[in-house]
C-alpha positions as CSV (number, residue, x, y, z in Angstrom):
1,X,53.4,13.3,66.9
2,X,56.2,12.1,69.0
3,X,59.5,11.1,67.3
4,X,61.2,8.0,67.6
5,X,64.0,9.0,69.7
6,X,61.0,10.9,72.3
7,X,58.5,7.4,71.9
8,X,61.7,5.5,72.8
9,X,62.4,7.7,75.9
10,X,58.9,7.3,77.4
11,X,58.9,4.0,76.7
12,X,62.3,3.9,78.9
13,X,60.3,5.9,81.7
14,X,57.3,4.0,81.7
15,X,59.1,0.6,82.5
16,X,61.1,1.8,85.6
17,X,57.7,3.0,87.0
18,X,55.7,0.1,85.9
19,X,58.4,-2.2,87.2
20,X,58.4,-0.5,90.3
21,X,54.7,-0.3,90.9
22,X,54.3,-4.0,90.1
23,X,56.7,-5.1,92.4
24,X,55.6,-2.7,95.4
25,X,52.1,-3.3,95.1
26,X,52.0,-7.0,94.2
27,X,55.5,-8.5,94.6
28,X,55.3,-9.4,90.9
29,X,58.4,-10.9,89.3
30,X,59.0,-8.9,86.3
31,X,62.2,-10.4,85.8
32,X,59.9,-13.4,84.4
33,X,58.6,-13.4,81.0
34,X,55.3,-14.5,81.1
35,X,54.3,-11.7,84.1
36,X,56.0,-8.8,82.6
37,X,57.9,-8.2,79.2
38,X,58.7,-5.6,76.3
39,X,58.6,-7.4,73.1
40,X,61.4,-6.9,70.7
41,X,60.6,-4.3,67.6
42,X,58.0,-5.1,65.1
43,X,59.2,-5.6,61.4
44,X,57.9,-3.8,58.5
45,X,56.6,-7.0,57.4
46,X,54.9,-7.8,60.2
47,X,53.1,-4.4,60.8
48,X,52.0,-4.9,56.9
49,X,50.4,-8.4,58.1
50,X,48.3,-6.3,60.6
51,X,47.5,-3.6,58.4
52,X,45.9,-6.4,55.8
53,X,44.6,-8.3,58.9
54,X,42.4,-5.0,60.0
55,X,42.0,-3.7,56.9
56,X,43.1,-0.2,57.7
57,X,46.7,2.0,57.9
58,X,48.5,1.5,61.1
59,X,48.3,5.2,62.8
60,X,51.2,7.0,62.9
61,X,52.0,7.0,66.5
62,X,51.0,3.3,67.0
63,X,53.5,2.5,64.2
64,X,56.1,4.3,65.8
65,X,55.7,2.6,68.9
66,X,55.8,-0.8,67.1
67,X,59.3,-0.3,65.8
68,X,60.3,0.2,69.2
69,X,58.6,-2.4,70.9
70,X,56.2,-5.1,69.1
71,X,53.8,-5.1,72.2
72,X,54.3,-5.2,75.9
73,X,52.6,-7.3,78.7
74,X,51.5,-5.3,81.6
75,X,52.0,-2.3,80.2
76,X,50.2,-0.3,82.3
77,X,46.6,0.2,84.2
78,X,45.9,-3.7,83.9
79,X,46.5,-3.3,80.1
80,X,48.7,-5.7,77.9
81,X,49.6,-4.6,74.3
82,X,49.4,-7.4,71.5
83,X,51.4,-5.8,69.1
84,X,51.7,-8.1,65.5
85,X,51.0,-11.8,66.3
86,X,54.0,-13.8,67.7
87,X,54.5,-17.0,69.6
88,X,55.3,-14.9,72.7
89,X,52.1,-13.3,72.6
90,X,49.7,-16.3,71.5
91,X,48.3,-16.4,75.0
92,X,47.1,-12.4,74.4
93,X,45.6,-12.8,71.4
94,X,44.0,-16.5,72.8
95,X,42.1,-14.0,75.8
96,X,41.1,-11.7,72.9
97,X,39.8,-14.7,70.8
98,X,37.9,-15.8,74.2
99,X,36.7,-12.0,74.9
100,X,35.1,-11.8,71.2
101,X,33.6,-14.8,71.8
102,X,31.4,-13.7,74.2
103,X,29.5,-11.5,72.2
104,X,26.8,-13.5,71.9
105,X,26.1,-13.6,75.2
106,X,25.5,-9.4,75.5
107,X,23.8,-9.0,72.2
108,X,22.0,-11.5,69.7
109,X,22.8,-11.6,66.4
110,X,20.3,-8.7,65.1
111,X,21.1,-6.5,67.5
112,X,24.8,-6.9,66.7
113,X,23.9,-6.4,62.8
114,X,22.0,-3.1,64.7
115,X,25.2,-2.1,66.3
116,X,27.4,-1.7,63.5
117,X,25.0,1.5,62.7
118,X,24.7,2.8,65.9
119,X,28.1,2.5,66.7
120,X,28.6,5.3,63.8
121,X,26.6,7.9,65.9
122,X,26.8,6.8,69.5
123,X,30.2,6.9,70.7
124,X,29.3,5.2,73.9
125,X,28.6,2.1,71.8
126,X,31.1,-0.5,69.5
127,X,31.0,-3.3,67.9
128,X,34.6,-4.7,68.9
129,X,34.7,-7.4,66.1
130,X,34.4,-4.3,63.5
131,X,37.4,-2.9,64.7
132,X,41.4,-3.4,65.5
133,X,42.0,-4.8,68.7
134,X,45.1,-3.9,70.4
135,X,45.2,-4.7,74.0
136,X,43.4,-6.5,76.9
137,X,43.2,-6.6,80.3
138,X,42.6,-10.1,80.5
139,X,39.6,-9.6,82.3
140,X,36.9,-9.5,79.4
141,X,38.1,-5.8,78.3
142,X,39.3,-4.4,75.2
143,X,41.4,-1.8,73.8
144,X,40.2,-0.8,70.4
145,X,41.1,1.6,67.9
146,X,38.0,3.0,66.2
147,X,37.9,2.9,62.3
148,X,34.7,4.9,62.8
149,X,36.1,8.2,63.9
150,X,39.9,8.7,62.6
151,X,41.6,12.7,62.6
152,X,42.9,13.6,59.1
153,X,46.5,13.1,60.2
154,X,45.2,9.3,60.1
155,X,44.9,8.7,64.2
156,X,41.9,7.0,64.9
157,X,40.6,7.2,68.3
158,X,41.3,4.6,71.1
159,X,38.8,2.9,72.7
160,X,38.4,1.1,76.1
161,X,35.6,-1.5,76.5
162,X,33.2,-2.4,79.3
163,X,31.0,-5.2,79.2
164,X,32.7,-5.7,75.5
165,X,30.1,-3.6,73.3
166,X,30.0,-0.5,75.8
167,X,32.5,2.3,75.7
168,X,34.6,3.0,78.7
169,X,36.7,5.8,78.0
170,X,38.1,7.3,74.7
171,X,41.4,9.0,73.7
172,X,41.8,10.7,71.0
173,X,45.2,9.0,69.7
174,X,47.4,6.3,70.7
175,X,49.8,8.8,71.9
176,X,47.3,10.3,74.0
177,X,46.5,7.0,75.5
178,X,50.2,6.0,75.8
179,X,50.8,9.6,77.7
180,X,48.2,8.9,79.8
181,X,48.9,5.2,81.1
182,X,52.4,7.0,82.2
183,X,50.9,9.8,83.7
184,X,48.7,7.9,85.9
185,X,51.3,5.1,86.4
186,X,54.3,7.6,87.6
187,X,51.0,9.0,90.3
188,X,50.3,5.6,91.3
189,X,54.5,5.0,91.9
190,X,54.5,8.6,93.8
191,X,52.0,7.4,95.7
192,X,53.3,4.0,96.5
193,X,56.3,5.9,97.9
194,X,54.5,8.4,100.1
195,X,52.7,5.5,102.1
196,X,56.4,3.7,102.0
197,X,57.2,6.6,103.6
198,X,54.6,7.6,106.3
199,X,55.3,3.5,107.6
200,X,59.1,4.5,108.0
201,X,58.3,7.4,109.8
202,X,55.9,5.5,111.7
203,X,58.5,2.6,112.6
204,X,61.7,4.0,112.0
205,X,63.4,0.7,113.2
206,X,61.7,-1.7,110.3
207,X,63.8,-1.6,107.1
208,X,62.7,1.0,104.8
209,X,63.7,-2.0,102.8
210,X,60.8,-3.1,100.8
211,X,60.1,-0.2,98.5
212,X,64.0,0.6,97.9
213,X,64.6,-2.8,96.9
214,X,61.6,-2.8,94.4
215,X,62.7,0.6,93.0
216,X,66.5,-0.7,93.1
217,X,65.0,-3.7,91.0
218,X,62.8,-1.6,88.4
219,X,65.7,0.6,87.9
220,X,67.7,-2.6,86.5
221,X,65.9,-1.8,83.0
222,X,66.0,-4.8,80.4
223,X,65.8,-3.4,77.1
224,X,63.5,-5.2,74.5
225,X,65.5,-8.1,73.3
226,X,65.8,-8.0,69.6
227,X,64.9,-11.2,67.7
228,X,67.3,-13.8,66.2
């Protein structure tokens, strides 16, 4: 499992890469908290409340992450990570509630009861309301900890949903999920830089400034502010 120091280092790397990607691809204002934000660290009390709310022990790798930052708006690949409930993440939790409220549109009450048994045997299915929700893409898809598939060291698989009750992807742990997102975002940034380089070569008179500016903006790392 990643140490606190190593997780903090990787968060910093992802922060710079994700900022550059959002600026270079979508011209997003990553300095605006409602657009992009790394939330300040979770307290022990907040983590304990999460464990009580979802009825399971906080996975070690996720606990390490929460101690560094309590969630992350536009974390990567379209996902935002919730963390423990706070006013700053109220809209993310509202989105999750709205998404879970759509379960009746994909399965009736009897089917949802049967799903609780089916999901134990079939890794392609999941009942999201039965699991710990850790993220949303704000497009009716969720990230969950699968309480039915937990390793000996207390790491549940991370699941992304599709059409609410279908599993789109699985990772063996939160750490594996985090590293996968980091790797993909870094590849997106390399592709972004390569395309910008090709444009500059084809038009050397144009300011190669667009991406250069986004890289400078992204490099202005802002550490998560501590709660007052």
